[in-house]
GUPA-636363 format. One record per residue: residue in three letters; x, y, z of N, C-alpha, C, O in turn. Coordinates in pm, whole numbers, plus 50000, padded with zeros to 5 digits. Each point is the difference from the previous one (the first is absolute). Layout:
residues N
residuo_n_x_n_y_n_z_ca_x_ca_y_ca_z_c_x_c_y_c_z_o_x_o_y_o_z
ALA_X_Y_Z_X_Y_Z_X_Y_Z_X_Y_Z
...
//
This chain:
residues 115
residuo_n_x_n_y_n_z_ca_x_ca_y_ca_z_c_x_c_y_c_z_o_x_o_y_o_z
UNK_77105_38085_69069_49881_50076_49966_49885_49902_49974_50020_49903_49928
UNK_49860_50119_50130_49889_49907_49981_49947_50002_49858_50006_50101_49931
UNK_49942_49785_50028_49941_49990_49867_49871_50080_49996_49936_50021_50103
UNK_50027_50022_49776_49876_50076_49984_49901_49920_49919_50038_49910_49926
UNK_49833_50124_50089_49894_49929_49930_49969_50057_49863_49901_49960_49939
UNK_50181_50133_50011_49975_50061_49870_49926_50132_50011_49990_50074_49903
UNK_49957_49956_50215_49928_50125_50022_50069_50083_50107_49942_50094_50054
UNK_50184_49872_49976_50076_50075_50097_49989_49950_50143_50075_50045_50087
UNK_49832_49863_49939_49983_49947_50135_50083_49874_50015_50021_49927_49903
UNK_50027_50047_50219_50075_49874_50020_49913_49879_49968_49882_49997_50033
UNK_50179_49904_49902_49928_49877_49966_49986_49913_50125_50092_49991_50081
UNK_49793_49948_49933_49976_49911_50114_50075_49869_49980_50003_49945_49890
UNK_50057_50006_50216_50064_49869_49996_49895_49893_50022_49895_50025_50059
UNK_50134_49856_49895_49907_49889_50013_49985_49962_50146_50098_49996_50075
UNK_49780_49975_49966_49973_49954_50135_50038_49853_50009_49982_49925_49904
UNK_50071_50034_50210_50039_49861_50019_49881_49906_49997_49885_50045_50006
UNK_50141_49826_49985_49892_49901_49991_49924_49984_50131_50051_50030_50108
UNK_49827_49922_49880_49919_49967_50117_50052_49872_50063_50056_49914_49933
UNK_49925_50074_50198_50034_49875_50068_49901_49893_49957_49880_50026_49987
UNK_50170_49854_49991_49916_49886_49964_50013_49898_50111_50110_49959_50036
UNK_49777_49999_50019_50001_49904_50110_50051_49864_49953_49969_49957_49889
UNK_50110_49976_50195_50044_49865_49966_49882_49904_49994_49894_50026_50058
UNK_50124_49863_49871_49900_49895_49990_50065_49871_50049_50112_49966_49961
UNK_49816_49962_50125_50051_49872_50051_49917_49887_49941_49877_50002_50007
UNK_50193_49901_49936_49938_49876_49951_50079_49885_50061_50119_49984_49972
UNK_49814_49938_50111_50070_49891_50069_50108_50058_50089_49973_50088_50082
UNK_50149_49863_49902_50111_50046_50083_50086_50105_49930_50108_50034_50047
UNK_49842_50018_49840_50077_50097_49922_49931_50136_50000_49879_50011_49979
UNK_50201_50092_50046_49952_50138_49994_50057_50065_49874_50119_49988_49971
UNK_49796_50079_49955_50041_50068_49877_49997_50151_50024_49902_50054_50051
UNK_50207_50011_49911_50012_50144_50017_50040_50063_49868_50072_49941_49920
UNK_49880_50181_50058_50035_50077_49882_50136_50065_50024_50027_50051_50108
UNK_50057_49947_49790_50129_50070_50003_49986_50123_49911_49998_49989_49878
UNK_49993_50128_50184_49987_50123_49920_50135_50046_49945_50009_50039_49883
UNK_50092_49957_50198_50128_50060_49964_50100_49891_49958_50100_49978_50068
UNK_49872_49957_49821_50083_49892_49950_50142_50041_49966_50094_49923_50020
UNK_49923_50198_49929_50136_50045_49964_50090_50007_50122_50120_49977_49990
UNK_49823_50056_50125_50080_50002_50123_50051_49861_50035_50098_49985_50073
UNK_49835_49913_49874_50040_49861_50027_50073_49937_49881_50026_49880_49999
UNK_50006_50202_49900_50072_49951_49884_49914_49925_49901_50051_49919_49922
UNK_49817_50106_50079_49909_49926_49913_49979_50063_49863_49935_49940_49915
UNK_50117_50178_50060_49995_50056_49866_49882_50091_49971_50002_50073_49901
UNK_49895_49925_50183_49886_50090_49981_49930_50021_50133_50010_49917_50091
UNK_49920_50193_49920_49914_50025_50115_49859_49957_49962_49952_50029_49890
UNK_49982_49903_50203_49865_49951_49973_50002_49869_49925_50098_49965_49933
UNK_49790_49962_50079_49985_49878_49922_50055_49874_50061_50001_49896_49934
UNK_50046_50108_50190_50056_49882_50066_49922_49966_50126_49947_50088_50068
UNK_50048_49783_49963_49953_49953_50130_50107_49910_50061_50085_49945_49929
UNK_49910_50042_50203_50089_49909_50071_49916_49901_50078_49896_50035_50055
UNK_50149_49840_49948_49939_49896_50083_50088_49982_50122_50121_49986_49989
UNK_49815_50014_50129_50073_49985_50125_49937_49890_50084_49879_49978_49994
UNK_50204_49955_50082_49948_49904_50098_49928_50083_50105_50061_50085_50064
UNK_49810_49890_49955_49921_50084_50089_50045_49990_50145_49988_50097_50075
UNK_50064_49789_49965_50043_49982_50139_50132_50070_50030_50017_50059_50107
UNK_50077_49933_49800_50135_50053_50026_50027_50134_49933_50090_50074_50042
UNK_49834_49958_49853_50026_50123_49925_50112_49984_49899_50036_50096_49932
UNK_50019_49785_50057_50110_49975_49905_49947_50005_49857_49901_49935_49968
UNK_50165_50144_49948_49958_50010_49860_50034_49871_49926_50113_49951_50006
UNK_49788_49996_49925_50017_49875_49926_50037_50025_49854_50088_49933_49946
UNK_49845_50163_49991_50026_50034_49861_49932_50130_49964_49914_50049_50073
UNK_50127_50008_49812_49933_50117_49944_49953_49964_49860_50053_49910_49936
UNK_49846_50163_50019_49943_49973_49867_49962_50131_49934_49932_50083_50061
UNK_50112_49937_49814_49958_50117_49924_49865_49969_49937_49985_49901_49928
UNK_49918_50184_50099_49864_49982_49949_49988_50062_49861_49934_49944_49913
UNK_50129_50170_50066_49998_50066_49870_50127_50082_49985_50067_50034_50097
UNK_49965_49995_49777_50119_50079_49970_49961_50147_49990_49893_50035_49950
UNK_50196_50051_50099_49984_50144_49985_50106_50046_49900_50118_50010_50034
UNK_49841_50018_49840_50098_50048_49902_50029_50149_50025_49908_50080_50013
UNK_50218_49954_49993_50040_50139_50027_50049_50066_49872_50080_49943_49925
UNK_49872_50178_50050_50046_50084_49889_50116_50083_50054_49981_50078_50093
UNK_50139_49907_49850_50115_50072_50053_49989_50152_49985_50077_50074_50062
UNK_49829_49973_49857_49982_50143_49980_49915_50065_50110_49993_50122_50009
UNK_49941_49796_50074_49912_50051_50106_50056_49967_50137_50080_49908_50015
UNK_49877_50168_50085_50040_49969_50137_49944_49864_50039_49884_49970_49971
UNK_50197_49950_50093_49957_49865_50034_49887_49998_50101_49910_49917_49989
UNK_50093_50173_50111_49899_49992_50107_49858_50020_49948_49906_49947_50059
UNK_50077_50127_49835_49865_50019_49947_49955_49882_49914_49883_49991_49962
UNK_50209_49919_50007_49967_49883_49919_49973_49875_50084_49946_49902_49949
UNK_50091_50101_50178_49975_49887_50087_49851_49968_50003_49917_50091_50003
UNK_50050_49780_49997_49861_49955_50011_49993_49905_50119_50061_49893_49999
UNK_49865_50148_50102_49996_49924_50124_49875_49913_50011_49897_50028_49940
UNK_50116_49869_50138_49886_49914_50035_49913_50078_50097_50049_50056_50098
UNK_49821_49947_49875_49905_50071_50085_49920_49909_50092_49957_50041_50107
UNK_50024_49835_49848_49912_49911_50076_50045_49856_49980_50039_49960_49890
UNK_49954_49961_50219_50030_49858_49993_49898_49929_50088_49985_50032_50118
UNK_49945_49871_49825_49899_49926_50076_50013_49850_49971_50046_49960_49894
UNK_49912_49961_50204_50000_49854_49984_49873_49959_49928_49892_50052_50028
UNK_50122_49855_49881_49886_49936_49935_50012_49853_50035_50087_49930_49950
UNK_49825_50024_50136_50009_49863_50047_50126_49980_50082_50047_50092_50068
UNK_50007_49789_49925_50118_49968_50081_50129_49991_49918_50107_49974_50056
UNK_49883_50047_49811_50120_49979_49920_50024_50104_49891_50084_49978_49913
UNK_49844_50134_50091_50016_50102_49896_49997_50138_50063_49929_50024_50098
UNK_50149_50067_49845_49997_50140_50039_49953_50082_49880_50034_49970_49886
UNK_49888_50133_50141_49966_50097_49896_50073_50128_50034_49996_50049_50113
UNK_50072_50004_49787_50078_50122_50018_49951_50103_49899_49978_49968_49883
UNK_50007_50156_50163_49956_50110_49915_50106_50109_50009_50040_50039_50110
UNK_50006_50010_49774_50099_50107_50002_49932_50137_49987_49878_50008_49985
UNK_50201_50097_50021_49946_50137_49996_49926_50032_49870_49916_50091_49997
UNK_50114_49837_49900_49933_50024_49872_49871_49920_49988_49933_50004_49896
UNK_50031_49921_50209_49878_49921_49999_50014_49864_49936_49901_49928_49985
UNK_50221_50035_49977_50021_49868_49940_49996_49895_50110_50051_50020_50110
UNK_49886_49866_49858_49982_49892_50098_50084_49880_49960_50013_49966_49882
UNK_50044_49970_50219_50084_49882_49981_49956_49892_50099_49963_50030_50113
UNK_50042_49846_49842_49975_49886_50088_50133_49929_50020_50073_49972_49905
UNK_49958_49997_50221_50126_49936_50035_49969_49870_50073_49923_49998_50096
UNK_50139_49894_49857_49994_49872_50070_50138_49985_50066_50095_49957_49936
UNK_49914_50079_50193_50131_50002_50065_50073_49866_49999_50122_49997_49981
UNK_49807_49894_50038_50066_49868_50005_50078_49975_49871_50108_49942_50004
UNK_49837_50101_49882_50066_49981_49871_50079_50123_49957_50072_49997_49900
UNK_49914_50112_50177_50061_50129_49965_49960_50040_49858_50082_50044_49919
UNK_49792_49940_50054_49943_50025_49868_49914_50125_50004_49918_50017_50091
UNK_50100_50071_49809_49924_50124_49991_49927_50003_49866_50059_49973_49895
UNK_49811_50061_50110_49922_50020_49878_49924_50131_50014_49971_50045_50111
UNK_49997_50016_49777_49916_50120_50005_49855_49958_50013_49958_49899_49944
UNK_49968_50179_50131_49860_49967_50026_49908_50082_49911_49878_49986_50007
//
């Protein structure tokens, strides 16, 4: 039986995340990982992957932020996805999540700071 919104109407399910274009810096391509749980990462959203741009071989993954889950709520409505990823110069990425929070990533050091 479908869930209701409290007024007798079926509750809307969460819409999936927007596609985020990859960013290439030097010989490395950075891609957003939306469905981290499918890869055994423990949460959906908040991850990026670094790939060799020539071969497509994944080099590493990095969690940008943690998504805390409340066990009393449905998990899919708690997921927080990356909405935007842009290059800043040749050695930094700026990442913005659905809540508008900004992060700066220095991939070479795998370092994340809030902006």
